[in-house]
Every structure is written in structure tokens, then in C-alpha cells.
VMD Tcl script that draws the C-alpha trace (Angstrom):
set ca {
  {52.79 -43.23 57.54}
  {55.97 -41.13 57.92}
  {56.94 -38.87 55.05}
  {59.93 -40.50 53.29}
  {63.40 -38.94 53.40}
  {64.33 -40.10 49.89}
  {62.47 -41.20 46.78}
  {62.80 -44.66 45.22}
  {65.54 -45.14 42.66}
  {64.36 -45.89 39.13}
  {64.80 -49.53 38.13}
  {64.73 -48.76 34.40}
  {67.93 -50.06 32.77}
  {70.22 -47.90 30.70}
  {68.87 -48.23 27.12}
  {72.36 -49.13 25.94}
  {72.23 -52.54 27.68}
  {69.23 -53.88 25.72}
  {70.12 -56.51 23.12}
  {70.51 -54.93 19.67}
  {67.76 -55.77 17.21}
  {67.42 -54.83 13.57}
  {64.65 -52.29 13.02}
  {62.64 -51.29 9.97}
  {60.92 -47.90 10.00}
  {57.63 -47.26 8.23}
  {56.91 -43.60 7.37}
  {60.06 -41.47 7.78}
  {58.39 -38.32 9.11}
  {59.09 -36.13 12.13}
  {58.60 -38.70 14.90}
  {60.62 -41.29 12.95}
  {63.52 -38.83 12.79}
  {63.37 -38.30 16.56}
  {63.10 -42.04 17.18}
  {66.07 -42.88 14.95}
  {68.08 -40.10 16.58}
  {67.33 -41.46 20.04}
  {68.35 -44.98 19.00}
  {71.61 -43.69 17.56}
  {72.32 -41.50 20.59}
  {71.55 -43.87 23.46}
  {71.12 -47.51 22.36}
  {72.75 -50.34 20.44}
  {69.62 -50.79 18.29}
  {70.17 -50.79 14.54}
  {67.85 -49.25 11.95}
  {68.53 -51.42 8.90}
  {65.65 -50.47 6.60}
  {63.17 -47.68 5.95}
  {59.99 -47.74 3.90}
  {58.01 -44.84 2.50}
  {55.39 -44.18 -0.13}
  {58.17 -42.69 -2.25}
  {61.72 -43.86 -2.77}
  {62.90 -40.25 -2.56}
  {61.75 -39.84 1.05}
  {63.03 -43.28 2.03}
  {66.43 -42.58 0.50}
  {66.72 -39.18 2.24}
  {66.05 -40.79 5.63}
  {68.46 -43.63 4.88}
  {71.20 -41.19 3.93}
  {70.67 -39.10 7.07}
  {70.85 -42.04 9.47}
  {73.13 -44.41 7.62}
  {70.38 -46.96 6.98}
  {71.50 -49.63 4.50}
  {68.15 -50.39 2.85}
  {65.54 -47.95 1.54}
  {62.23 -49.02 0.02}
  {59.56 -47.14 -1.90}
  {56.82 -49.42 -0.53}
  {55.77 -50.80 2.84}
  {55.39 -54.31 1.43}
  {59.05 -54.41 0.51}
  {60.09 -53.26 3.98}
  {58.06 -55.80 5.96}
  {59.36 -58.59 3.72}
  {63.01 -57.68 4.22}
  {64.47 -60.79 5.92}
  {67.02 -58.69 7.82}
  {64.31 -56.78 9.74}
  {63.43 -58.11 13.22}
  {61.09 -55.33 14.35}
  {58.95 -52.80 12.48}
  {58.36 -49.35 13.95}
  {55.20 -47.70 12.59}
  {55.65 -43.92 12.64}
  {52.79 -42.84 10.37}
  {49.69 -40.85 11.39}
  {47.31 -43.05 13.38}
  {44.80 -43.16 10.53}
  {47.26 -45.52 8.82}
  {48.27 -47.67 11.79}
  {45.80 -50.50 11.25}
  {46.66 -51.46 7.66}
  {50.39 -50.90 8.11}
  {50.64 -52.82 11.38}
  {48.58 -55.68 9.95}
  {50.95 -55.80 6.98}
  {53.94 -56.19 9.30}
  {52.23 -58.66 11.64}
  {51.16 -60.89 8.76}
  {54.76 -60.84 7.53}
  {55.76 -62.28 10.91}
  {57.41 -59.12 12.24}
  {57.28 -57.79 15.78}
  {55.65 -54.35 15.75}
  {55.98 -51.16 17.78}
  {53.10 -48.82 16.84}
  {53.27 -45.09 17.52}
  {50.68 -43.64 19.83}
  {47.73 -43.51 19.62}
  {47.58 -47.20 18.81}
  {44.73 -46.88 16.28}
  {41.78 -44.62 15.48}
  {39.40 -46.52 17.73}
  {38.96 -49.60 19.93}
  {37.54 -51.71 17.11}
  {40.75 -51.30 15.15}
  {42.81 -51.89 18.28}
  {41.07 -55.20 18.96}
  {41.72 -56.26 15.37}
  {45.45 -55.56 15.70}
  {45.70 -57.38 19.03}
  {43.90 -60.43 17.63}
  {46.24 -60.53 14.64}
  {49.36 -60.29 16.79}
  {48.15 -63.08 19.06}
  {47.27 -65.24 16.08}
  {50.72 -64.81 14.53}
  {52.52 -64.98 17.90}
  {54.47 -61.76 17.42}
  {55.20 -58.98 19.90}
  {53.03 -55.88 19.64}
  {53.13 -52.71 21.73}
  {51.90 -49.14 21.62}
  {54.79 -46.68 21.62}
  {53.52 -44.76 24.64}
  {57.04 -43.76 25.59}
  {56.03 -42.20 28.92}
  {55.36 -45.67 30.36}
  {59.00 -46.69 30.03}
  {60.78 -43.59 31.31}
  {62.75 -43.63 34.58}
  {60.52 -41.07 36.30}
  {57.45 -43.21 35.58}
  {59.06 -46.11 37.42}
  {59.61 -43.86 40.45}
  {55.89 -43.04 40.37}
  {55.12 -46.75 39.95}
  {57.06 -47.58 43.11}
  {55.49 -44.78 45.14}
  {52.03 -46.01 44.17}
  {52.92 -49.63 45.01}
  {54.30 -48.53 48.39}
  {51.11 -46.63 49.25}
  {53.08 -43.43 49.77}
  {50.11 -41.26 48.76}
  {47.59 -42.93 51.04}
  {44.12 -42.95 49.50}
  {44.24 -41.45 46.00}
  {41.64 -38.73 45.65}
  {42.40 -36.60 42.57}
  {44.51 -36.96 39.45}
  {45.04 -34.01 37.13}
  {46.86 -33.96 33.78}
  {46.81 -31.64 30.79}
  {48.46 -31.48 27.38}
  {48.13 -28.43 25.20}
  {50.23 -27.31 22.24}
  {49.72 -24.39 19.87}
  {49.24 -26.22 16.57}
  {47.44 -23.97 14.07}
  {46.03 -25.38 10.86}
  {48.68 -23.84 8.61}
  {51.40 -25.58 10.64}
  {49.89 -29.04 11.12}
  {47.06 -29.44 8.59}
  {46.61 -33.18 9.25}
  {45.31 -32.41 12.77}
  {42.34 -30.61 11.20}
  {41.49 -33.38 8.73}
  {38.79 -35.89 9.80}
  {40.00 -38.34 7.15}
  {43.35 -38.47 8.95}
  {41.67 -38.89 12.38}
  {42.63 -35.35 13.34}
  {41.89 -33.47 16.53}
  {43.60 -32.80 19.83}
  {42.36 -35.88 21.68}
  {44.17 -38.66 19.84}
  {47.37 -36.71 19.26}
  {47.66 -34.88 22.59}
  {44.94 -36.15 24.91}
  {46.25 -39.70 24.65}
  {49.00 -38.72 27.11}
  {46.82 -37.59 30.05}
  {44.28 -40.36 29.36}
  {47.02 -43.00 29.36}
  {48.53 -41.47 32.51}
  {45.16 -41.75 34.28}
  {44.93 -45.38 33.18}
  {48.44 -46.08 34.48}
  {47.55 -44.70 37.92}
  {43.90 -45.65 38.37}
  {42.88 -48.19 35.72}
  {39.77 -47.93 33.57}
  {37.04 -45.57 34.81}
  {33.47 -46.68 35.27}
  {32.15 -43.26 34.26}
  {33.31 -40.66 31.72}
  {31.94 -37.13 31.38}
  {33.43 -35.09 28.53}
  {33.01 -31.72 26.88}
  {34.78 -30.28 23.86}
  {35.06 -27.53 21.30}
  {35.19 -28.50 17.62}
  {37.00 -26.90 14.69}
  {35.21 -25.83 11.53}
  {36.32 -29.15 9.99}
  {34.52 -31.15 12.69}
  {37.45 -32.45 14.74}
  {38.06 -31.63 18.39}
  {40.12 -28.51 19.05}
  {40.02 -28.93 22.81}
  {38.57 -31.49 25.19}
  {38.12 -31.79 28.95}
  {37.00 -34.98 30.68}
  {36.18 -36.17 34.17}
  {36.74 -39.85 34.99}
  {35.25 -41.49 38.07}
  {33.87 -44.73 39.56}
  {37.16 -46.59 39.39}
  {36.72 -50.17 40.62}
  {39.97 -50.14 42.65}
  {39.78 -46.46 43.63}
  {36.06 -45.70 44.10}
  {36.67 -42.29 45.68}
  {39.12 -41.06 43.04}
  {38.43 -38.66 40.21}
  {40.67 -37.81 37.26}
  {40.53 -34.48 35.44}
  {42.22 -34.48 32.04}
  {42.33 -31.91 29.27}
  {43.94 -31.28 25.90}
  {43.97 -28.53 23.32}
  {45.76 -27.69 20.08}
  {44.81 -24.00 20.39}
  {47.25 -23.02 23.17}
  {50.40 -24.13 24.97}
  {49.39 -25.28 28.44}
  {51.62 -26.23 31.40}
  {51.40 -29.93 30.41}
  {51.88 -31.07 33.99}
  {50.41 -33.91 36.02}
  {49.69 -34.55 39.68}
  {48.30 -37.34 41.84}
  {46.89 -36.19 45.17}
  {46.25 -38.56 48.05}
  {45.44 -38.40 51.74}
  {49.13 -38.66 52.77}
  {51.04 -36.94 49.97}
  {50.99 -35.59 46.43}
  {53.09 -36.46 43.38}
  {53.88 -33.62 40.99}
  {55.36 -34.03 37.51}
  {56.67 -30.94 35.76}
  {55.93 -30.27 32.11}
  {56.28 -31.96 29.81}
  {55.07 -34.66 32.17}
  {55.12 -37.38 29.49}
  {58.80 -36.73 28.64}
  {61.82 -37.28 30.90}
  {61.21 -35.09 33.95}
  {61.56 -34.90 37.72}
  {59.24 -36.44 40.29}
  {58.37 -34.35 43.32}
  {56.64 -35.78 46.40}
  {54.90 -33.17 48.55}
  {53.47 -33.63 52.05}
  {50.22 -31.97 53.21}
  {52.34 -29.53 55.24}
  {54.43 -28.56 52.21}
  {57.58 -30.64 52.75}
  {58.93 -31.91 49.45}
  {61.63 -34.12 47.99}
  {62.45 -34.60 44.31}
  {64.44 -36.79 41.97}
  {67.51 -35.56 40.12}
  {67.33 -34.18 36.59}
  {67.02 -37.00 34.00}
  {70.20 -38.03 32.20}
  {68.37 -38.25 28.87}
  {66.12 -35.34 28.05}
  {63.47 -34.50 25.47}
  {62.89 -36.98 22.70}
  {66.13 -38.78 23.47}
  {63.85 -40.49 26.00}
  {62.34 -42.48 23.12}
  {65.35 -44.74 23.61}
  {63.74 -46.25 26.70}
  {60.65 -47.60 24.89}
  {62.81 -49.01 22.10}
  {65.11 -50.72 24.59}
  {62.15 -52.09 26.54}
  {60.59 -53.53 23.40}
  {63.89 -54.98 22.21}
  {64.35 -56.72 25.55}
  {60.79 -58.12 25.37}
  {61.41 -59.54 21.92}
  {64.81 -60.96 22.87}
  {63.25 -62.63 25.94}
  {60.46 -64.20 23.87}
  {57.55 -62.15 25.24}
  {54.76 -60.91 22.97}
  {53.46 -58.02 25.09}
  {54.68 -55.70 27.80}
  {53.64 -56.11 31.43}
  {54.03 -52.34 31.76}
  {51.53 -51.67 28.96}
  {49.51 -54.83 28.30}
  {47.55 -55.02 25.08}
  {44.25 -55.30 26.96}
  {45.02 -51.97 28.65}
  {45.82 -50.38 25.30}
  {42.40 -51.50 24.04}
  {40.74 -50.20 27.22}
  {42.38 -46.79 26.72}
  {41.05 -46.69 23.17}
  {37.58 -47.48 24.55}
  {37.82 -44.45 26.83}
  {38.93 -42.28 23.91}
  {35.98 -43.62 21.87}
  {33.58 -42.64 24.66}
  {35.04 -39.14 24.88}
  {34.74 -38.66 21.11}
  {31.18 -39.93 21.21}
  {30.26 -37.36 23.84}
  {31.90 -34.47 22.00}
  {30.43 -35.74 18.70}
  {33.54 -36.42 16.66}
  {33.34 -39.23 14.13}
  {35.83 -40.13 11.46}
  {34.93 -41.22 7.92}
  {34.17 -44.93 7.77}
  {33.40 -45.33 11.48}
}
mol new
graphics top color blue
foreach p $ca { graphics top sphere $p radius 0.5 }
foreach p [lrange $ca 0 end-1] q [lrange $ca 1 end] { graphics top cylinder $p $q radius 0.2 }
display resetview
């Protein structure tokens, strides 16, 4: 197969064209601020309500983003008749009860990554959404970015030949005094669910669910994983392929990803899960790359919001780009990794 002269053009629509829905935000923390900023900057989506455990925090968020309704409880938010979609931005230890609350109120729900603490909770959420016939999706924003669609097309075209090796890492320096929740087992802390979800989800996107998982990790004094490395293999559709993924909250790593095949290699610069360039490299070293993304950093959250809004407007209850069964399968892989590195959360 001849090395291509140009890369595919992303088919991801401009987020501004998605039909505007009315959003309610649960838990106005850091990621909620970035999400609301992305919606305001690049979409026609409207945040019409915010709910927090305290009215003070809800009101501060509402004032910052011009949100008309602020609630000091999650119950009040999910029962607001003006809200079409609920965005759950809390730590993942709270995703199950909060998402169930919204689903049972008949709301469509976008749940921050990781979807839940474990696969058992994920299956419970999926069952509830299907029972109530509402849309549900994990907010794995990388799946909906333009550069991911370029990778999707290259894989579909067979541009890499036989896929042999995938590598992806995600490391951030997140000491305990800066992000104490990551060191708390009761809040499902550790590097794997917060950071490792990105390389694990990327491997699933490219290769599917592995038949074998081999993991090793280093734990903190509180019993959560500080760093984890895992080898995935025995993929049903790619029996020769292996995936090497790693995460750590003890150091900033390159946070890059690559997919190497018999004909070519895809390289994604760090942060590979955020808007970035795609580079295709031949075995002889020839390379071509996409242009710089027009939305950068967390402004890229606009793409997942627009995708979900379009799904809801079109009457779909899950995304073909991140089906609920795949979300559950990813949680099963994360469960297996945690089992091997001996991390358990209270109540599991």
C-alpha cells in the first residue's frame, strides 16, 4: 500500500451547529467550570441550572456563567422542568447515585469520566438508562475530538497495515497537598481512574477489549495506586497486537500515544487526549501531519457536548462512537487492573 500524500479530513462538525439544549450541571467544581466555559466559547448550548451541596457554591457558579437557576440540592436540579440534559461533574465516587437520580427524573445524562468506580456500578447505570429510555454517555471527550476522527479513518482505511503495538501514557504531578481526593480510598482515589482511564480508553478505541491483562503498580501510603503500568494482549480482532499503557500522579510524563503497524505509525503529541495533531510516519521516516486544532485545551470539551446534544435531538439514547457496552467493558478492564495491583475501595 502506497504511503498517502495527505491525511483524511476530520468529519467532526463545528460544535456551534449542534442544536441548543438546556443543561443542568451537578457539582460546580473545576471540570464543571471548564465545561461551562467551553460551551459558552464554542457552542449554542445553554446552561440553565446548577446544583451543589451548598447554595453558596451553586450561586457563585451561576453568577460566573450567567446561569438563571441555582439549587442547593441535586434533587431540585434534576426536577427542574427546564433542564433537558444533566451533566455530572462530581468525583467518580458520586457518579452512581447522582446519575441514577437524574435518570429516574427522566433526564438525559452526560457523566464525567471515569463513568463509575467499577463495572458493577456501570452496569447498574446502563440498565437504568435503558429502562427509562434516556440518553446516557460517558464524557470521554477524546472520543469526539477532530483528531480522533482522523485516526478513526486511518484505521478504517487500513493505512497502518497490521497493528502490532499501541503505546499510551498519562502522568501528572499531583501531590497529596494539591489534590487530596486522589489519595482517599473513600473517594475512589488513585491514578488509574483519574488518569489511566485515558490510555485504557484509547486502547479500547483502537483494538477493542483485550483477552489478557497483566498489570503492576505502586501504591500510596493510603492504599490507592500512585502509578500503574499494564500490558494488554490477545485481542480477538488483532491477535498479534499488544498495548502498553501507563499512568502516574507522581510525575509529569509526555502523555503521548502511538499506534504502530506493518505499513505505518500514528503518533499523537501530548496531551494526546486533548485537541492535538495527528502524524502518520512511514517505516522509512516519511511523515505527514494534520494542521493545528482550531480549538485547543479544554475548549475541546465543546465537541463532546455538541455530540451528545445532537444525539438527544435526533432521538438516540447512546453514542455509536462510545457505546454503553464499550464503556462497561472499559470499566471491566480497569477492575482487572485494580485487582492485580490490589486496590479496593470501601464497600466493594
